[in-house]
C-alpha angles and dihedrals in degrees: 000000000000089000092052090049092051090047092051091047090050092050091048091051090047090050090049091046091048091048089049091049090049091049089048091048092049090048092049090047090051091048091050091048090048090049091048091048090051091048090048090048091049090047090050092044092052094076088048089053090050091054094098089068093103093072088061089052091048090049090052091049091048091050089050091052091048090049091053091047091051091049091049091048092051089049091052091047091052090050091049090051090049091050091049090051091049091049090050092050091048092050090049091052091048091050091051091049091048092050091048092051093046091048090051091050095044090047087063132058123233121224126196111186115194125193115212123188111203098158120132128234091281094077138047123195108229096175138002129186128187123202125189113196089341092308118118109237100167141017127177136168137173091271099049104030141031098246091173088073108111099220138012139144116259096182135020115170148087127298134185111270112255140056120341135180122222119199122191123193119192129187109200136188127203121242128195136152092204105039110047092184090070090068088067091049110106129168142154131238126194129194135174134196131191118210140165121239109208122219114258094007138104115244112202110193119187117199108198124189111194143158121255137177129040142266093297094050114105110261092235092051096054100078112080136173122221130184133211121189124195125182116207132183113259099253135138092247092053091046089055091044095056095038112119093021099297106154 
């Protein structure tokens, strides 16, 4: 009886032990499944956690755009600097050319020679010739020029600074409404004038042919030539003033 009791007790203990083992196994299985589920959840959640990646891509794209903008800006700045340097060099060349031209002009002397006819009705100019340093610079006659014009420029140009000699040769004819023989009276008068052309200045020389004396003065002695020389600074205003023979 004791043996049966011990056997039954042993079976009961084994059953309890087996049930405990089963419970433990089930518990372990549940724990394992739970752990796997958690791992699976973490694995599934990982992509969700990685979702904010696009901002990094956008940041990289923005940095790339900024980099391109900076490169473009530097290129434009370099071009602006190059253009400024080219403009500066051009201005320098223009200044040098201007100085060279001005020096060439100032190194010369300008001469404006003006013919003025102040003769009365008793004389007519048939021909007039102007010589500067033995070089003919003007010729006019009744056929080719209006010598009755009271004033006009016969020369407007540059000369070498220094002394010069002007020679004027007139061929005149007498005029009279009372004495017809005077119309056949022809004669020449010559006159010369030495002047100094200053460097870098405008020399305005007026050559005036006029009638002097009275009724008792010999007809051939009445025409005279007078000269007036004016030296002006070489300026734009003075150039405009003397242009066209204005003395």
